[in-house]
PDB file of the backbone (N, CA, C, O) and the ligand in Angstrom, with CONECT records:
HET     ZN  A 101       1
ATOM      1  N   UNK A   1       0.897 -18.023 -21.792  1.00  0.00           N
ATOM      2  CA  UNK A   1       1.706 -17.107 -21.017  1.00  0.00           C
ATOM      3  C   UNK A   1       1.038 -16.766 -19.696  1.00  0.00           C
ATOM      4  O   UNK A   1      -0.129 -16.373 -19.706  1.00  0.00           O
ATOM      5  N   UNK A   2       1.678 -16.888 -18.620  1.00  0.00           N
ATOM      6  CA  UNK A   2       1.087 -16.607 -17.290  1.00  0.00           C
ATOM      7  C   UNK A   2       1.858 -15.408 -16.719  1.00  0.00           C
ATOM      8  O   UNK A   2       3.087 -15.371 -16.781  1.00  0.00           O
ATOM      9  N   UNK A   3       1.175 -14.490 -16.197  1.00  0.00           N
ATOM     10  CA  UNK A   3       1.786 -13.294 -15.524  1.00  0.00           C
ATOM     11  C   UNK A   3       2.078 -13.725 -14.061  1.00  0.00           C
ATOM     12  O   UNK A   3       1.359 -14.561 -13.513  1.00  0.00           O
ATOM     13  N   UNK A   4       3.107 -13.168 -13.447  1.00  0.00           N
ATOM     14  CA  UNK A   4       3.329 -13.391 -12.059  1.00  0.00           C
ATOM     15  C   UNK A   4       2.169 -12.871 -11.218  1.00  0.00           C
ATOM     16  O   UNK A   4       1.581 -11.837 -11.535  1.00  0.00           O
ATOM     17  N   UNK A   5       1.856 -13.555 -10.194  1.00  0.00           N
ATOM     18  CA  UNK A   5       0.719 -13.093  -9.393  1.00  0.00           C
ATOM     19  C   UNK A   5       1.142 -11.787  -8.653  1.00  0.00           C
ATOM     20  O   UNK A   5       2.276 -11.620  -8.202  1.00  0.00           O
ATOM     21  N   UNK A   6       0.148 -10.893  -8.569  1.00  0.00           N
ATOM     22  CA  UNK A   6       0.382  -9.638  -7.864  1.00  0.00           C
ATOM     23  C   UNK A   6      -0.450  -9.654  -6.579  1.00  0.00           C
ATOM     24  O   UNK A   6      -1.419 -10.398  -6.431  1.00  0.00           O
ATOM     25  N   UNK A   7      -0.014  -8.793  -5.668  1.00  0.00           N
ATOM     26  CA  UNK A   7      -0.683  -8.810  -4.361  1.00  0.00           C
ATOM     27  C   UNK A   7      -1.090  -7.395  -3.941  1.00  0.00           C
ATOM     28  O   UNK A   7      -0.356  -6.436  -4.178  1.00  0.00           O
ATOM     29  N   UNK A   8      -2.242  -7.273  -3.327  1.00  0.00           N
ATOM     30  CA  UNK A   8      -2.672  -5.973  -2.982  1.00  0.00           C
ATOM     31  C   UNK A   8      -2.005  -5.437  -1.696  1.00  0.00           C
ATOM     32  O   UNK A   8      -1.639  -6.204  -0.806  1.00  0.00           O
ATOM     33  N   UNK A   9      -1.862  -4.139  -1.628  1.00  0.00           N
ATOM     34  CA  UNK A   9      -1.301  -3.462  -0.381  1.00  0.00           C
ATOM     35  C   UNK A   9      -2.433  -3.298   0.574  1.00  0.00           C
ATOM     36  O   UNK A   9      -3.454  -2.706   0.222  1.00  0.00           O
ATOM     37  N   UNK A  10      -2.290  -3.816   1.808  1.00  0.00           N
ATOM     38  CA  UNK A  10      -3.409  -3.643   2.834  1.00  0.00           C
ATOM     39  C   UNK A  10      -3.503  -2.235   3.338  1.00  0.00           C
ATOM     40  O   UNK A  10      -4.462  -1.902   4.035  1.00  0.00           O
ATOM     41  N   UNK A  11      -2.526  -1.370   3.010  1.00  0.00           N
ATOM     42  CA  UNK A  11      -2.565  -0.036   3.466  1.00  0.00           C
ATOM     43  C   UNK A  11      -3.353   0.817   2.529  1.00  0.00           C
ATOM     44  O   UNK A  11      -4.311   1.484   2.922  1.00  0.00           O
ATOM     45  N   UNK A  12      -2.942   0.794   1.272  1.00  0.00           N
ATOM     46  CA  UNK A  12      -3.480   1.790   0.326  1.00  0.00           C
ATOM     47  C   UNK A  12      -4.317   1.167  -0.812  1.00  0.00           C
ATOM     48  O   UNK A  12      -4.970   1.885  -1.569  1.00  0.00           O
ATOM     49  N   UNK A  13      -4.291  -0.213  -0.927  1.00  0.00           N
ATOM     50  CA  UNK A  13      -5.025  -0.852  -1.966  1.00  0.00           C
ATOM     51  C   UNK A  13      -4.270  -0.942  -3.309  1.00  0.00           C
ATOM     52  O   UNK A  13      -4.830  -1.393  -4.308  1.00  0.00           O
ATOM     53  N   UNK A  14      -3.001  -0.511  -3.323  1.00  0.00           N
ATOM     54  CA  UNK A  14      -2.203  -0.696  -4.547  1.00  0.00           C
ATOM     55  C   UNK A  14      -2.239  -2.142  -4.943  1.00  0.00           C
ATOM     56  O   UNK A  14      -1.893  -2.978  -4.108  1.00  0.00           O
ATOM     57  N   UNK A  15      -2.629  -2.519  -6.150  1.00  0.00           N
ATOM     58  CA  UNK A  15      -2.924  -3.904  -6.421  1.00  0.00           C
ATOM     59  C   UNK A  15      -1.805  -4.755  -6.979  1.00  0.00           C
ATOM     60  O   UNK A  15      -2.048  -5.885  -7.402  1.00  0.00           O
ATOM     61  N   UNK A  16      -0.585  -4.244  -6.994  1.00  0.00           N
ATOM     62  CA  UNK A  16       0.476  -4.802  -7.738  1.00  0.00           C
ATOM     63  C   UNK A  16       1.813  -4.991  -6.981  1.00  0.00           C
ATOM     64  O   UNK A  16       2.900  -4.820  -7.533  1.00  0.00           O
ATOM     65  N   UNK A  17       1.675  -5.346  -5.707  1.00  0.00           N
ATOM     66  CA  UNK A  17       2.927  -5.685  -4.956  1.00  0.00           C
ATOM     67  C   UNK A  17       3.468  -6.922  -5.552  1.00  0.00           C
ATOM     68  O   UNK A  17       2.688  -7.785  -5.955  1.00  0.00           O
ATOM     69  N   UNK A  18       4.785  -7.077  -5.640  1.00  0.00           N
ATOM     70  CA  UNK A  18       5.426  -8.229  -6.213  1.00  0.00           C
ATOM     71  C   UNK A  18       5.355  -9.466  -5.257  1.00  0.00           C
ATOM     72  O   UNK A  18       5.334 -10.607  -5.718  1.00  0.00           O
ATOM     73  N   UNK A  19       5.320  -9.221  -3.963  1.00  0.00           N
ATOM     74  CA  UNK A  19       5.275 -10.311  -3.036  1.00  0.00           C
ATOM     75  C   UNK A  19       4.112 -10.090  -2.022  1.00  0.00           C
ATOM     76  O   UNK A  19       3.673  -8.959  -1.817  1.00  0.00           O
ATOM     77  N   UNK A  20       3.618 -11.207  -1.386  1.00  0.00           N
ATOM     78  CA  UNK A  20       2.643 -11.010  -0.335  1.00  0.00           C
ATOM     79  C   UNK A  20       3.295 -10.177   0.701  1.00  0.00           C
ATOM     80  O   UNK A  20       4.492 -10.317   0.954  1.00  0.00           O
ATOM     81  N   UNK A  21       2.506  -9.272   1.340  1.00  0.00           N
ATOM     82  CA  UNK A  21       3.135  -8.384   2.405  1.00  0.00           C
ATOM     83  C   UNK A  21       3.630  -9.275   3.563  1.00  0.00           C
ATOM     84  O   UNK A  21       4.609  -8.950   4.234  1.00  0.00           O
ATOM     85  N   UNK A  22       2.962 -10.357   3.770  1.00  0.00           N
ATOM     86  CA  UNK A  22       3.369 -11.236   4.902  1.00  0.00           C
ATOM     87  C   UNK A  22       3.522 -12.676   4.439  1.00  0.00           C
ATOM     88  O   UNK A  22       2.627 -13.185   3.764  1.00  0.00           O
ATOM     89  N   UNK A  23       4.562 -13.325   4.755  1.00  0.00           N
ATOM     90  CA  UNK A  23       4.772 -14.754   4.432  1.00  0.00           C
ATOM     91  C   UNK A  23       3.800 -15.521   5.239  1.00  0.00           C
ATOM     92  O   UNK A  23       3.240 -14.955   6.178  1.00  0.00           O
ATOM     93  N   UNK A  24       3.538 -16.804   4.950  1.00  0.00           N
ATOM     94  CA  UNK A  24       2.663 -17.589   5.777  1.00  0.00           C
ATOM     95  C   UNK A  24       3.193 -17.739   7.225  1.00  0.00           C
ATOM     96  O   UNK A  24       2.402 -17.933   8.148  1.00  0.00           O
ATOM     97  N   UNK A  25       4.435 -17.658   7.413  1.00  0.00           N
ATOM     98  CA  UNK A  25       4.974 -17.706   8.762  1.00  0.00           C
ATOM     99  C   UNK A  25       4.908 -16.400   9.485  1.00  0.00           C
ATOM    100  O   UNK A  25       5.230 -16.342  10.672  1.00  0.00           O
ATOM    101  N   UNK A  26       4.507 -15.356   8.829  1.00  0.00           N
ATOM    102  CA  UNK A  26       4.308 -14.050   9.490  1.00  0.00           C
ATOM    103  C   UNK A  26       5.342 -13.030   9.296  1.00  0.00           C
ATOM    104  O   UNK A  26       5.168 -11.908   9.772  1.00  0.00           O
ATOM    105  N   UNK A  27       6.444 -13.332   8.612  1.00  0.00           N
ATOM    106  CA  UNK A  27       7.415 -12.298   8.378  1.00  0.00           C
ATOM    107  C   UNK A  27       7.143 -11.364   7.354  1.00  0.00           C
ATOM    108  O   UNK A  27       6.481 -11.718   6.379  1.00  0.00           O
ATOM    109  N   UNK A  28       7.614 -10.111   7.469  1.00  0.00           N
ATOM    110  CA  UNK A  28       7.300  -9.103   6.480  1.00  0.00           C
ATOM    111  C   UNK A  28       8.161  -9.365   5.224  1.00  0.00           C
ATOM    112  O   UNK A  28       9.229  -9.976   5.281  1.00  0.00           O
ATOM    113  N   UNK A  29       7.619  -8.855   4.061  1.00  0.00           N
ATOM    114  CA  UNK A  29       8.356  -9.082   2.797  1.00  0.00           C
ATOM    115  C   UNK A  29       9.544  -8.106   2.589  1.00  0.00           C
ATOM    116  O   UNK A  29      10.422  -8.344   1.759  1.00  0.00           O
ATOM    117  N   UNK A  30       9.539  -7.046   3.339  1.00  0.00           N
ATOM    118  CA  UNK A  30      10.491  -5.904   3.176  1.00  0.00           C
ATOM    119  C   UNK A  30      10.286  -5.131   1.951  1.00  0.00           C
ATOM    120  O   UNK A  30      11.010  -4.172   1.680  1.00  0.00           O
ATOM    121  N   UNK A  31       9.258  -5.543   1.151  1.00  0.00           N
ATOM    122  CA  UNK A  31       8.938  -4.767  -0.039  1.00  0.00           C
ATOM    123  C   UNK A  31       8.375  -3.409   0.393  1.00  0.00           C
ATOM    124  O   UNK A  31       7.645  -3.329   1.381  1.00  0.00           O
ATOM    125  N   UNK A  32       8.700  -2.368  -0.323  1.00  0.00           N
ATOM    126  CA  UNK A  32       8.176  -1.025  -0.065  1.00  0.00           C
ATOM    127  C   UNK A  32       7.058  -0.749  -1.061  1.00  0.00           C
ATOM    128  O   UNK A  32       7.312  -0.777  -2.265  1.00  0.00           O
ATOM    129  N   UNK A  33       5.815  -0.480  -0.608  1.00  0.00           N
ATOM    130  CA  UNK A  33       4.769  -0.160  -1.508  1.00  0.00           C
ATOM    131  C   UNK A  33       5.137   1.092  -2.230  1.00  0.00           C
ATOM    132  O   UNK A  33       5.438   2.100  -1.590  1.00  0.00           O
ATOM    133  N   UNK A  34       5.128   1.076  -3.538  1.00  0.00           N
ATOM    134  CA  UNK A  34       5.513   2.302  -4.288  1.00  0.00           C
ATOM    135  C   UNK A  34       4.487   3.361  -4.144  1.00  0.00           C
ATOM    136  O   UNK A  34       4.781   4.534  -4.376  1.00  0.00           O
ATOM    137  N   UNK A  35       3.318   3.013  -3.780  1.00  0.00           N
ATOM    138  CA  UNK A  35       2.168   3.966  -3.675  1.00  0.00           C
ATOM    139  C   UNK A  35       2.153   4.680  -2.398  1.00  0.00           C
ATOM    140  O   UNK A  35       2.183   5.910  -2.394  1.00  0.00           O
ATOM    141  N   UNK A  36       2.106   3.974  -1.270  1.00  0.00           N
ATOM    142  CA  UNK A  36       2.011   4.644   0.034  1.00  0.00           C
ATOM    143  C   UNK A  36       3.288   4.619   0.826  1.00  0.00           C
ATOM    144  O   UNK A  36       3.342   5.265   1.873  1.00  0.00           O
ATOM    145  N   UNK A  37       4.305   3.930   0.412  1.00  0.00           N
ATOM    146  CA  UNK A  37       5.649   3.927   1.019  1.00  0.00           C
ATOM    147  C   UNK A  37       5.714   3.013   2.218  1.00  0.00           C
ATOM    148  O   UNK A  37       6.755   3.001   2.875  1.00  0.00           O
ATOM    149  N   UNK A  38       4.723   2.266   2.554  1.00  0.00           N
ATOM    150  CA  UNK A  38       4.789   1.380   3.667  1.00  0.00           C
ATOM    151  C   UNK A  38       5.713   0.243   3.371  1.00  0.00           C
ATOM    152  O   UNK A  38       5.615  -0.358   2.301  1.00  0.00           O
ATOM    153  N   UNK A  39       6.621  -0.086   4.282  1.00  0.00           N
ATOM    154  CA  UNK A  39       7.536  -1.191   4.161  1.00  0.00           C
ATOM    155  C   UNK A  39       7.110  -2.344   5.094  1.00  0.00           C
ATOM    156  O   UNK A  39       7.118  -2.194   6.316  1.00  0.00           O
ATOM    157  N   UNK A  40       6.743  -3.485   4.509  1.00  0.00           N
ATOM    158  CA  UNK A  40       6.228  -4.584   5.320  1.00  0.00           C
ATOM    159  C   UNK A  40       7.295  -5.228   6.149  1.00  0.00           C
ATOM    160  O   UNK A  40       8.313  -5.659   5.608  1.00  0.00           O
ATOM    161  N   UNK A  41       7.104  -5.310   7.419  1.00  0.00           N
ATOM    162  CA  UNK A  41       8.127  -5.859   8.302  1.00  0.00           C
ATOM    163  C   UNK A  41       9.047  -4.797   8.904  1.00  0.00           C
ATOM    164  O   UNK A  41       9.820  -5.078   9.820  1.00  0.00           O
ATOM    165  N   UNK A  42       8.957  -3.605   8.392  1.00  0.00           N
ATOM    166  CA  UNK A  42       9.810  -2.522   8.949  1.00  0.00           C
ATOM    167  C   UNK A  42       8.880  -1.376   9.431  1.00  0.00           C
ATOM    168  O   UNK A  42       8.974  -0.990  10.596  1.00  0.00           O
ATOM    169  N   UNK A  43       8.037  -0.849   8.626  1.00  0.00           N
ATOM    170  CA  UNK A  43       7.126   0.202   9.046  1.00  0.00           C
ATOM    171  C   UNK A  43       6.241  -0.282  10.263  1.00  0.00           C
ATOM    172  O   UNK A  43       6.018   0.428  11.243  1.00  0.00           O
ATOM    173  N   UNK A  44       5.774  -1.529  10.100  1.00  0.00           N
ATOM    174  CA  UNK A  44       4.948  -2.103  11.183  1.00  0.00           C
ATOM    175  C   UNK A  44       5.740  -2.704  12.366  1.00  0.00           C
ATOM    176  O   UNK A  44       5.586  -2.330  13.529  1.00  0.00           O
ATOM    177  N   UNK A  45       6.618  -3.683  11.964  1.00  0.00           N
ATOM    178  CA  UNK A  45       7.340  -4.321  13.078  1.00  0.00           C
ATOM    179  C   UNK A  45       8.346  -3.528  13.762  1.00  0.00           C
ATOM    180  O   UNK A  45       8.444  -3.556  14.989  1.00  0.00           O
ATOM    181  N   UNK A  46       9.127  -2.795  12.994  1.00  0.00           N
ATOM    182  CA  UNK A  46      10.294  -2.035  13.587  1.00  0.00           C
ATOM    183  C   UNK A  46       9.803  -0.644  14.053  1.00  0.00           C
ATOM    184  O   UNK A  46      10.143  -0.199  15.149  1.00  0.00           O
ATOM    185  N   UNK A  47       8.994   0.040  13.202  1.00  0.00           N
ATOM    186  CA  UNK A  47       8.572   1.373  13.550  1.00  0.00           C
ATOM    187  C   UNK A  47       7.311   1.357  14.380  1.00  0.00           C
ATOM    188  O   UNK A  47       7.000   2.366  15.012  1.00  0.00           O
ATOM    189  N   UNK A  48       6.569   0.267  14.413  1.00  0.00           N
ATOM    190  CA  UNK A  48       5.449   0.176  15.221  1.00  0.00           C
ATOM    191  C   UNK A  48       4.159   0.920  14.708  1.00  0.00           C
ATOM    192  O   UNK A  48       3.244   1.240  15.466  1.00  0.00           O
ATOM    193  N   UNK A  49       4.166   1.153  13.431  1.00  0.00           N
ATOM    194  CA  UNK A  49       3.007   1.863  12.867  1.00  0.00           C
ATOM    195  C   UNK A  49       2.106   0.829  12.145  1.00  0.00           C
ATOM    196  O   UNK A  49       2.562   0.114  11.253  1.00  0.00           O
ATOM    197  N   UNK A  50       0.889   0.772  12.530  1.00  0.00           N
ATOM    198  CA  UNK A  50      -0.027  -0.261  11.974  1.00  0.00           C
ATOM    199  C   UNK A  50      -0.365   0.193  10.487  1.00  0.00           C
ATOM    200  O   UNK A  50      -0.249   1.371  10.146  1.00  0.00           O
ATOM    201  N   UNK A  51      -0.750  -0.714   9.703  1.00  0.00           N
ATOM    202  CA  UNK A  51      -1.249  -0.362   8.369  1.00  0.00           C
ATOM    203  C   UNK A  51      -2.470   0.618   8.399  1.00  0.00           C
ATOM    204  O   UNK A  51      -2.629   1.450   7.506  1.00  0.00           O
ATOM    205  N   UNK A  52      -3.304   0.492   9.434  1.00  0.00           N
ATOM    206  CA  UNK A  52      -4.429   1.459   9.537  1.00  0.00           C
ATOM    207  C   UNK A  52      -3.939   2.814   9.853  1.00  0.00           C
ATOM    208  O   UNK A  52      -4.415   3.806   9.301  1.00  0.00           O
ATOM    209  N   UNK A  53      -2.960   2.877  10.765  1.00  0.00           N
ATOM    210  CA  UNK A  53      -2.457   4.224  11.173  1.00  0.00           C
ATOM    211  C   UNK A  53      -1.690   4.860   9.965  1.00  0.00           C
ATOM    212  O   UNK A  53      -1.791   6.057   9.697  1.00  0.00           O
ATOM    213  N   UNK A  54      -0.952   4.025   9.287  1.00  0.00           N
ATOM    214  CA  UNK A  54      -0.140   4.505   8.170  1.00  0.00           C
ATOM    215  C   UNK A  54      -1.193   5.034   7.080  1.00  0.00           C
ATOM    216  O   UNK A  54      -0.960   6.079   6.471  1.00  0.00           O
ATOM    217  N   UNK A  55      -2.266   4.346   6.867  1.00  0.00           N
ATOM    218  CA  UNK A  55      -3.299   4.750   5.893  1.00  0.00           C
ATOM    219  C   UNK A  55      -3.871   6.077   6.298  1.00  0.00           C
ATOM    220  O   UNK A  55      -4.065   6.963   5.466  1.00  0.00           O
ATOM    221  N   UNK A  56      -4.149   6.221   7.617  1.00  0.00           N
ATOM    222  CA  UNK A  56      -4.732   7.461   8.096  1.00  0.00           C
ATOM    223  C   UNK A  56      -3.807   8.627   7.821  1.00  0.00           C
ATOM    224  O   UNK A  56      -4.252   9.686   7.378  1.00  0.00           O
ATOM    225  N   UNK A  57      -2.513   8.441   8.082  1.00  0.00           N
ATOM    226  CA  UNK A  57      -1.555   9.469   7.837  1.00  0.00           C
ATOM    227  C   UNK A  57      -1.392   9.787   6.365  1.00  0.00           C
ATOM    228  O   UNK A  57      -1.267  10.944   5.961  1.00  0.00           O
ATOM    229  N   UNK A  58      -1.396   8.731   5.583  1.00  0.00           N
ATOM    230  CA  UNK A  58      -1.237   8.872   4.085  1.00  0.00           C
ATOM    231  C   UNK A  58      -2.374   9.681   3.517  1.00  0.00           C
ATOM    232  O   UNK A  58      -2.182  10.568   2.685  1.00  0.00           O
ATOM    233  N   UNK A  59      -3.604   9.344   3.998  1.00  0.00           N
ATOM    234  CA  UNK A  59      -4.835  10.067   3.493  1.00  0.00           C
ATOM    235  C   UNK A  59      -4.747  11.517   3.969  1.00  0.00           C
ATOM    236  O   UNK A  59      -5.047  12.443   3.216  1.00  0.00           O
ATOM    237  N   UNK A  60      -4.317  11.712   5.269  1.00  0.00           N
ATOM    238  CA  UNK A  60      -4.214  13.065   5.821  1.00  0.00           C
ATOM    239  C   UNK A  60      -3.232  13.874   5.118  1.00  0.00           C
ATOM    240  O   UNK A  60      -3.378  15.094   5.050  1.00  0.00           O
ATOM    241  N   UNK A  61      -2.197  13.251   4.566  1.00  0.00           N
ATOM    242  CA  UNK A  61      -1.121  13.919   3.872  1.00  0.00           C
ATOM    243  C   UNK A  61      -1.438  14.144   2.337  1.00  0.00           C
ATOM    244  O   UNK A  61      -0.618  14.654   1.573  1.00  0.00           O
ATOM    245  N   UNK A  62      -2.591  13.756   1.984  1.00  0.00           N
ATOM    246  CA  UNK A  62      -2.990  14.073   0.628  1.00  0.00           C
ATOM    247  C   UNK A  62      -2.843  12.918  -0.384  1.00  0.00           C
ATOM    248  O   UNK A  62      -2.999  13.094  -1.592  1.00  0.00           O
ATOM    249  N   UNK A  63      -2.529  11.701   0.182  1.00  0.00           N
ATOM    250  CA  UNK A  63      -2.497  10.458  -0.708  1.00  0.00           C
ATOM    251  C   UNK A  63      -1.515  10.621  -1.854  1.00  0.00           C
ATOM    252  O   UNK A  63      -1.854  10.392  -3.015  1.00  0.00           O
ATOM    253  N   UNK A  64      -0.295  11.018  -1.517  1.00  0.00           N
ATOM    254  CA  UNK A  64       0.690  11.208  -2.579  1.00  0.00           C
ATOM    255  C   UNK A  64       1.390   9.894  -2.918  1.00  0.00           C
ATOM    256  O   UNK A  64       1.644   9.035  -2.074  1.00  0.00           O
ATOM    257  N   UNK A  65       1.685   9.801  -4.225  1.00  0.00           N
ATOM    258  CA  UNK A  65       2.476   8.585  -4.732  1.00  0.00           C
ATOM    259  C   UNK A  65       3.836   8.711  -3.968  1.00  0.00           C
ATOM    260  O   UNK A  65       4.451   9.775  -3.898  1.00  0.00           O
ATOM    261  N   UNK A  66       4.242   7.573  -3.418  1.00  0.00           N
ATOM    262  CA  UNK A  66       5.458   7.625  -2.528  1.00  0.00           C
ATOM    263  C   UNK A  66       6.764   7.398  -3.242  1.00  0.00           C
ATOM    264  O   UNK A  66       7.784   7.977  -2.869  1.00  0.00           O
ATOM    265  N   UNK A  67       6.752   6.504  -4.338  1.00  0.00           N
ATOM    266  CA  UNK A  67       8.035   6.101  -4.860  1.00  0.00           C
ATOM    267  C   UNK A  67       8.692   7.171  -5.685  1.00  0.00           C
ATOM    268  O   UNK A  67       8.043   7.781  -6.535  1.00  0.00           O
ATOM    269  N   UNK A  68       9.968   7.418  -5.457  1.00  0.00           N
ATOM    270  CA  UNK A  68      10.710   8.383  -6.320  1.00  0.00           C
ATOM    271  C   UNK A  68      11.282   7.752  -7.554  1.00  0.00           C
ATOM    272  O   UNK A  68      11.605   8.431  -8.528  1.00  0.00           O
ATOM    273  N   UNK A  69      11.412   6.388  -7.505  1.00  0.00           N
ATOM    274  CA  UNK A  69      12.045   5.711  -8.677  1.00  0.00           C
ATOM    275  C   UNK A  69      10.974   5.183  -9.619  1.00  0.00           C
ATOM    276  O   UNK A  69      11.260   4.976 -10.798  1.00  0.00           O
ATOM    277  N   UNK A  70       9.779   4.962  -9.157  1.00  0.00           N
ATOM    278  CA  UNK A  70       8.739   4.525 -10.068  1.00  0.00           C
ATOM    279  C   UNK A  70       7.640   5.648 -10.151  1.00  0.00           C
ATOM    280  O   UNK A  70       7.295   6.263  -9.142  1.00  0.00           O
ATOM    281  N   UNK A  71       7.154   5.867 -11.275  1.00  0.00           N
ATOM    282  CA  UNK A  71       6.126   6.840 -11.439  1.00  0.00           C
ATOM    283  C   UNK A  71       4.716   6.236 -11.355  1.00  0.00           C
ATOM    284  O   UNK A  71       4.516   5.072 -11.702  1.00  0.00           O
ATOM    285  N   UNK A  72       3.792   6.991 -10.917  1.00  0.00           N
ATOM    286  CA  UNK A  72       2.452   6.500 -10.837  1.00  0.00           C
ATOM    287  C   UNK A  72       1.855   6.134 -12.198  1.00  0.00           C
ATOM    288  O   UNK A  72       2.178   6.799 -13.183  1.00  0.00           O
ATOM    289  N   UNK A  73       1.030   5.144 -12.302  1.00  0.00           N
ATOM    290  CA  UNK A  73       0.361   4.788 -13.600  1.00  0.00           C
ATOM    291  C   UNK A  73      -0.406   6.006 -14.126  1.00  0.00           C
ATOM    292  O   UNK A  73      -0.874   6.837 -13.348  1.00  0.00           O
ATOM    293  N   UNK A  74      -0.527   6.100 -15.444  1.00  0.00           N
ATOM    294  CA  UNK A  74      -1.356   7.136 -16.053  1.00  0.00           C
ATOM    295  C   UNK A  74      -2.737   7.012 -15.483  1.00  0.00           C
ATOM    296  O   UNK A  74      -3.233   5.899 -15.308  1.00  0.00           O
ATOM    297  N   UNK A  75      -3.389   8.144 -15.181  1.00  0.00           N
ATOM    298  CA  UNK A  75      -4.732   8.219 -14.712  1.00  0.00           C
ATOM    299  C   UNK A  75      -4.916   7.551 -13.331  1.00  0.00           C
ATOM    300  O   UNK A  75      -6.021   7.171 -12.943  1.00  0.00           O
ATOM    301  N   UNK A  76      -3.812   7.428 -12.624  1.00  0.00           N
ATOM    302  CA  UNK A  76      -3.875   6.796 -11.311  1.00  0.00           C
ATOM    303  C   UNK A  76      -4.717   7.693 -10.331  1.00  0.00           C
ATOM    304  O   UNK A  76      -4.534   8.910 -10.291  1.00  0.00           O
ATOM    305  N   UNK A  77      -5.576   7.104  -9.602  1.00  0.00           N
ATOM    306  CA  UNK A  77      -6.344   7.866  -8.600  1.00  0.00           C
ATOM    307  C   UNK A  77      -6.307   7.195  -7.328  1.00  0.00           C
ATOM    308  O   UNK A  77      -6.790   6.066  -7.240  1.00  0.00           O
ATOM    309  N   UNK A  78      -5.761   7.792  -6.282  1.00  0.00           N
ATOM    310  CA  UNK A  78      -5.721   7.184  -4.941  1.00  0.00           C
ATOM    311  C   UNK A  78      -7.068   6.935  -4.419  1.00  0.00           C
ATOM    312  O   UNK A  78      -7.318   5.884  -3.829  1.00  0.00           O
ATOM    313  N   UNK A  79      -7.995   7.894  -4.613  1.00  0.00           N
ATOM    314  CA  UNK A  79      -9.331   7.771  -4.094  1.00  0.00           C
ATOM    315  C   UNK A  79     -10.028   6.506  -4.715  1.00  0.00           C
ATOM    316  O   UNK A  79     -10.627   5.699  -4.004  1.00  0.00           O
ATOM    317  N   UNK A  80      -9.926   6.381  -6.003  1.00  0.00           N
ATOM    318  CA  UNK A  80     -10.497   5.229  -6.658  1.00  0.00           C
ATOM    319  C   UNK A  80      -9.919   3.900  -6.209  1.00  0.00           C
ATOM    320  O   UNK A  80     -10.594   2.890  -6.010  1.00  0.00           O
ATOM    321  N   UNK A  81      -8.586   4.000  -6.067  1.00  0.00           N
ATOM    322  CA  UNK A  81      -7.880   2.772  -5.602  1.00  0.00           C
ATOM    323  C   UNK A  81      -8.370   2.330  -4.271  1.00  0.00           C
ATOM    324  O   UNK A  81      -8.612   1.138  -4.083  1.00  0.00           O
ATOM    325  N   UNK A  82      -8.542   3.273  -3.278  1.00  0.00           N
ATOM    326  CA  UNK A  82      -9.014   2.947  -1.961  1.00  0.00           C
ATOM    327  C   UNK A  82     -10.414   2.387  -1.995  1.00  0.00           C
ATOM    328  O   UNK A  82     -10.756   1.417  -1.318  1.00  0.00           O
ATOM    329  N   UNK A  83     -11.242   3.077  -2.853  1.00  0.00           N
ATOM    330  CA  UNK A  83     -12.643   2.611  -2.927  1.00  0.00           C
ATOM    331  C   UNK A  83     -12.674   1.195  -3.480  1.00  0.00           C
ATOM    332  O   UNK A  83     -13.405   0.336  -2.987  1.00  0.00           O
ATOM    333  N   UNK A  84     -11.903   0.975  -4.468  1.00  0.00           N
ATOM    334  CA  UNK A  84     -11.908  -0.334  -5.155  1.00  0.00           C
ATOM    335  C   UNK A  84     -11.461  -1.429  -4.214  1.00  0.00           C
ATOM    336  O   UNK A  84     -11.990  -2.540  -4.248  1.00  0.00           O
ATOM    337  N   UNK A  85     -10.504  -1.127  -3.388  1.00  0.00           N
ATOM    338  CA  UNK A  85      -9.992  -2.058  -2.424  1.00  0.00           C
ATOM    339  C   UNK A  85     -10.899  -2.185  -1.176  1.00  0.00           C
ATOM    340  O   UNK A  85     -10.706  -3.055  -0.326  1.00  0.00           O
ATOM    341  N   UNK A  86     -11.847  -1.321  -1.111  1.00  0.00           N
ATOM    342  CA  UNK A  86     -12.797  -1.286   0.018  1.00  0.00           C
ATOM    343  C   UNK A  86     -12.046  -1.097   1.348  1.00  0.00           C
ATOM    344  O   UNK A  86     -12.300  -1.779   2.341  1.00  0.00           O
ATOM    345  N   UNK A  87     -11.141  -0.171   1.316  1.00  0.00           N
ATOM    346  CA  UNK A  87     -10.354   0.156   2.488  1.00  0.00           C
ATOM    347  C   UNK A  87     -10.983   1.354   3.189  1.00  0.00           C
ATOM    348  O   UNK A  87     -11.394   2.294   2.509  1.00  0.00           O
ATOM    349  N   UNK A  88     -11.075   1.364   4.497  1.00  0.00           N
ATOM    350  CA  UNK A  88     -11.724   2.478   5.203  1.00  0.00           C
ATOM    351  C   UNK A  88     -10.750   3.668   5.316  1.00  0.00           C
ATOM    352  O   UNK A  88      -9.557   3.553   5.037  1.00  0.00           O
ATOM    353  N   UNK A  89     -11.321   4.833   5.744  1.00  0.00           N
ATOM    354  CA  UNK A  89     -10.459   5.962   5.976  1.00  0.00           C
ATOM    355  C   UNK A  89     -10.854   7.182   5.165  1.00  0.00           C
ATOM    356  O   UNK A  89     -10.529   8.296   5.576  1.00  0.00           O
ATOM    357  N   UNK A  90     -11.542   7.036   4.029  1.00  0.00           N
ATOM    358  CA  UNK A  90     -11.938   8.171   3.225  1.00  0.00           C
ATOM    359  C   UNK A  90     -13.179   8.775   3.796  1.00  0.00           C
ATOM    360  O   UNK A  90     -14.047   8.061   4.297  1.00  0.00           O
ATOM    361  N   UNK A  91     -13.284  10.095   3.731  1.00  0.00           N
ATOM    362  CA  UNK A  91     -14.507  10.667   4.176  1.00  0.00           C
ATOM    363  C   UNK A  91     -15.551  10.431   3.089  1.00  0.00           C
ATOM    364  O   UNK A  91     -15.215  10.195   1.928  1.00  0.00           O
ATOM    365  N   UNK A  92     -16.824  10.498   3.483  1.00  0.00           N
ATOM    366  CA  UNK A  92     -17.945  10.075   2.607  1.00  0.00           C
ATOM    367  C   UNK A  92     -18.201  11.089   1.502  1.00  0.00           C
ATOM    368  O   UNK A  92     -18.922  10.779   0.554  1.00  0.00           O
ATOM    369  N   UNK A  93     -17.645  12.269   1.587  1.00  0.00           N
ATOM    370  CA  UNK A  93     -18.020  13.266   0.596  1.00  0.00           C
ATOM    371  C   UNK A  93     -17.453  12.933  -0.769  1.00  0.00           C
ATOM    372  O   UNK A  93     -17.673  13.674  -1.726  1.00  0.00           O
TER     373      UNK A  93
HETATM  374 ZN    ZN A 101       0.469   0.825  -0.232  1.00  0.00          ZN2+
END
C-alpha cells in the first residue's frame, strides 16, 4: 500500500499539501493551505503577497490555524512545525 505523496507548505511548513504548490511550469496549484491560508497562484500571483511576507503576517497574527472546514491535528504546534521545516521568522526566544 502506498500513500499519496504529500507536499510541504513553503509559507508555514504544513507538511501535507495534496499538490505541489507550483507545477514544474510555474503555475500555482490553487490549493489553499489549511494551516496558514495561503492560496498558491492567488495570494502570491494575484494578490502580490510573497510567501515570506504571508509568513511574517501569519506569525504576527499569532499563527492561527486557517481552515474553517478542517480542524488542526491533535497536539498541533505552529512553532514546532516552523522549526521542523526550518523556516525563518520566529523570534529566537
Ligand atoms: Zn501554509
